[in-house]
N, C-alpha and C positions, 0 to 999 in steps of 0.2 A: 544335433545331426540333421542335415538337410534331407528332406524327402522329395522324391521325384513326383511331380504332379501327375495325377491320373489323366489329366486332360492334355498333357504335353504332346501326345501322339495323335490327337484328334485333328482332323482337318476342318477348317472353318471357312465359310464364305463371308462376303461383305455383309455387315450388320447382323450376322447370326448371334454374336455376343458383343455387347458393349459394356465396358467397365467404367465406373464413375466414382469420383470422390470429391469431397469439399475440403479445402485446406483451412486450417484454423485461422482465426483473426490475426492479421498482420498489423503491427504498429511501426511507423505511423500510417495513417490512411493516405491514399493517393491524393493528388491535387484535386481530383474530382470526387473525393470521399468514398472510394472503394476500399474495402478491408478484407474481403474474402475472394476466392475464385474457385470455380468448379471445373473439373476436367472430364472429358469424354474420350475414351480410347477404344478403337475398333480392334477386336482380337485378331482378325485375319490380316488386315493391312497395316496395323500398328500406327494408323493415322491418328494424331492427337489434336483435339480441339479444346479451347479454354474459353471461359466466360467470367469476366469480373463481376462481383456482386457487392452490393452495399449491405444487404442483410441475407441471412441464411434462408429465409422463407422465399427468396427469389429463385431458389434451385428449381422449383417446379416450372416456372416460366422459362428458365434457361433450358430445361430438358425439352419442353414443347418446341422451342425454337430450334434446338438441335435435331429433334425428331423430324420436324417438317422439312428441314433442309437436307438431312441425310437420306430420307426416303424419297426425295425428289430425284431419282436416278433412272436412267433409261431401261434398266432391267427389272425395275419394280421390286427391288429387295426391301424388306421391312425388318425392323428390330424384333428379334425373337427372344433373346435373353438379356436381362439388364442386371449386372452384377455390381453390388454396392456393399458398404458396411451396414451396420445395424443402427445408424444414426437416425434421429427423429426427422431430419430433413428429407429422408427417403421413405421411412416407415410411417406413413400417415394416411389419412382417409383419401386425400386427393390423389396421391400416387396409386394407392390400391384400387380405387375405382377406375383410374385410367388404365392400369394394367389389365384389369378384368375386362374392360371394354375393348381394348386393342389386342387381347390375347398374348400379352407379354409375360414371360416367366421372370419373376423377381428373385434373384439369388442373393442372399445376405450371409454375412459372416457371423460367427459367434461374437459375443461382446468381448471387447478388449483383445481381439485376435486379428492382427493385420495380415498374417501370412496367407490365408486363402484369397485375399484380395491384392496380392502382390503384383498382379498385372498392372494395376494403376498406381499402387503405392510407390513403386520404384521410379516410374516416370515423374511423379510429383517431387520426389527427392532430387532427381536429376534437374528438374526445372528450377527449383530453388537454388541449387548450386550454381546454375548458369546465371540466374538473376543476381546473386551476390557477386559473381565474377565480373559481370558486365558493369554493375554499379561501381565496384571498387576500381576497376581499371580506368573507367571514364571519369571517376571522381564526381559522380552525379549525386544530387541530394536524394535521400531515401523516399521522398514522396513521388518519385518517378519509378518506383518498383513495378507498378502496373504496366508501364510501357516496356520496361526491361523483360517482364514476363511474356508479353505478346511477341517481342522480338525473339525470345528464347524458344517459344513454340514454333515460330516461323523457321528458325534454324533446325530445330529438332526434326521437323517433317522433311527437311531437305538434306538430312545426314544419313549415310548408309547405316542400316540396322542389321545386327548379327542374326536376328530371327528371320530376316528376309533374304538371307544369303547375299548380303552386300548391297541390296537394292534399298532405295529410299522409300519411306511411306508415301511421299508425293508421287513417285513413279508407280507404285502399286495402285494408287487410287485413280490417277489420271492417264496411265498407260504411256507416259512419255517422261523423259528425264527433265529435271528443272534447270535446263541449260541457261535460259534467259534470266531466270531469277538469280542464279549463282553468279553470272557475269556482272550483275549490277550490285552485288553485295559490297558494302564498305564497312570500315571499322565502326562499331557502335560507339556513340558518344563523341564522335569527331566534331570539331568545329566546322560549321557550314555557313555559307552566305547564299541566300536565296533571293531571286529577283522580285522586286516590288511591282505589283500590277494594280490596275484600277486607278482610283482618284489620287492616291498617294504618289503616283508616278508622273502626274501632270506638271508638277512644279519643276521649273528649270534648275533650281538649286538644291532640291531634296536628293537624298541618297537614293541610288537605284537598287540597293541591296540591303538586306537586314541580316544581322548576325543571329545564328541559331545553333542548335545541337542536334545531331542525327540520333533519333531515339527509336526508329523502327522502319519497317518495310511494308509494302502493300502488295496485293495480288497483281496489281499493275506494276510490272518491274521498273518502269521508268519514273514512277512517282515515289518520293521519299516522304517519310513522316518525320517532322522536325518539331523542336521545342524552341519557340521564340523566347530569347532570354529577356528582352525588355518587356514584351507584352505578356509574358508568362502564360502562354497558351500553345496548343498544338496547331500546326499548320501543315499543309500538304503542298509539295511543289516538285516540279520536274526540272526547272531551270535553277540548278544549284551548282555551287563550287564547294567541293568537300576537301578539307585539309585533313587527310587521313593521319591518325596518330597524334594530332594536335588537339588537346583537350582544354576546354574552357575551365577556368578556376572559379567555381561557385563559392560564394560566401556561405559560411556555415551558420548564418544568423538564426535560421529556424531551429537547428539542432541546439545551438547555444541557449536559445530561449527556453527550450524544454528542460535542459540541464539546470539552468538557473532557477526555474520555477520549482523543480523538485528539491534542489538544495535549499531554496528559500523556505519552502514548507517544512523541510526537516529541521532547519534552524529554529523556526517558529515553535515547533513542538518541543524542542530541547529547552528553549528559553522559557516556554510556558511551564514545563515540568519543573525547571529550576526555581522559577518564581513561586510556584505553588508550594514547593518544599520550604522556601524561605518564609512564606506567609504562614505555613503551619507552625514553623518554629517560633515565629513572632507571636502567634496566638497562644502558644503554650507558655510563653514567658509572662503572660498576664500583665502587660504594661498598663500604666494608667492612661495612656493615650487612647486605647480602645474603649475604656469606660467613658471618657469624655465624648468620644464619637457617638456612642450609643445614646447618651443624653441629648446630643444635638439632633440625632436622627429622629427621636420621638417628637421633635418640634416641627417636623415636616419641611425642613429646609432643603435646598437643592445643592448639588455639587457637580463638578465636571471632571472628566478624566481625559487627559490628553494622551493620545497614542501616536507614537512615531518611532522611526528606526533609531536604535541606540539610546533610547530614553526609557525611564521607568514611569509607571503610572503615578501621577501627581494628583493630590486632592486639594481642592480649594473650598473655602467656606463661604465665599461671596455668592449670593443667589444669582443664578443665570437661568434664562428661559430654557424650557425643554426643547430639544431639537438636535440637528446635526449640522455642522458647519465646517468649512475647511480653514486651516490656518497656515500662514506662510512659513517656510522653513528654508534653511540655508542650502541644503542639498536636495532633499526630496519633499514633496508635499505631505502634510500630515492632516489628520482630521481630529476634531474635538467631539466627543460623545458626551452629551449632557442629559442627565436623567434626574428625577426627584429622588432624594435620599429618604428611604423608608426605614431602614434598619442598618446596623453595622454589619450584619451578616451578608447583606446584599452586596457590599463592596468587596467582601472577601472572594466573591466569585469572579471579580474582574482580573483579567490577565493581560499582560503586555503583548500586543500583536503588531506586526508590521503591515500596514494597509497601504503603503505607498504604491505597490503594484496594483492594488484594487482600483485606485484612481486613474491608472493609465491603461488597465486591461480589463475589459468587461468579463472575460472568461476566467478571471482569478476566482478561486473557490470562495463562495460566500460564507462557508462555515469558518474560514479564517477571520472574516470580518465580524462574525456573530458568535465569537467564543465568549461573549460577555453576558453573564447574568440571565435576566428574566426573558427568555425566548417565548414566543407564543406557543400555546399548547394545542390549538386547533387551527384548521384552515380559515375559519371565520375571523379569528383573532389576527392571523397573519395578514389577511387582505384588508383589514380595517385599521391596522397600525400605521405608524409613521414610515415604516420601511416596506410599504406595500409593493412598490415596483421591484425592489431587490428580492423580496420573497417570491414574487411571481416569476422572475428570471431564474432563480435557483430551482424552483419547482419544475419549470419548463425544461431546464437542462437535465434534471434528474429523471423526469418522465421520458425524455428522448433517449437517454442512456439505457434505461430499463427496457424501452421498446426495441432498441437496437440489439440488446442481448436476448430478446425474446424470452423474458422472464415469465410470461403468462400466455394463456390461450383463451380467447373469449368463447364461452360455451353458454348454453341455456341453463338456467337454474333448475335443478331437479325439483319435482313437486314435493312439498312438505319440508324443504330445506331452507334454512335461514342463513344468508351470507354474513360473514364477519364484517364488522364495521371498522372504520379507521378514523384517523384524525382529520 
């Protein structure tokens, strides 16, 4: 049963109540590595503003920027009520000290209850619906969702609102209808050619225009926001020729790579599990070959394991120096991992892995490469071993990921307390 809000009959003035919310992390990241966005909605004017974020902790700076811009108005209106959910990005010491200093009342909702903050939750849902529609119609890659979001907000503020009796939020804020902005609107994602200026236009034989895609609008109605297909960057231009309804066919190479990597990792896990089962069955059979291997292991000989796609681990008895080297292959490159043989049990930890992608992609998970045997137990062992560079890269990526997810907060150690150690 829906309840009528007790605040529905209240009259608000500009900035008397501002509602805000942070959208959850979106995958993939934008081309400029944004993964969140925060929205600010004025209760009286229904004017919506959005800010793209790389991390959740940037919400505080985004609010300060919004506050200074909104309170710079001729009538001197100031923010009086700030309504949010109970998330940690709002409920923290920095925000509380700011609210106390500025005299702002902070309204929060109960945990896991979105209904009291429906003023901003519903626009967020509307925005994401618009973003999906814009991307699907124009057949744009998903890393442009940030530009689609900014375009959706631009259109939202220039669309008549039922709560404003048919007026637009833009008209309520600026006192005039957005006639010039609407007259220059074109279909989002349309193929565009913009004029080349500067040094590139001096050559007699060079093209005078570049191909791009319309991805947004600006406050200056005559200037369009474009995505240069060849340069893969955002450009602004007013000298454009827009082919409305004609959409560029983007290659799905980025999406295909993500799918291939996930499938590849899945297949590796399956093959690893299957091989471990076969190895356990082999060990239970108690073959004489394992006994001979144990006797050879006690003599301190070395062996090599060749790892490549579609091949099983092979063991050779000829001594080879310890190290890592690449070996030629007919289809994909493979690597040879060579280690000293200490015991037969050591070799049972080896599993077949496909490391062809590792050689061609630095971001391929290192754990796929290092599913073999005797990994270092401490940081000191890792940085002093033969795989020092690989371990440092892996640790750097893991640290960045944990930092992006805000898994910790740096605080002063309380007196008399001892911190837990780590590897």
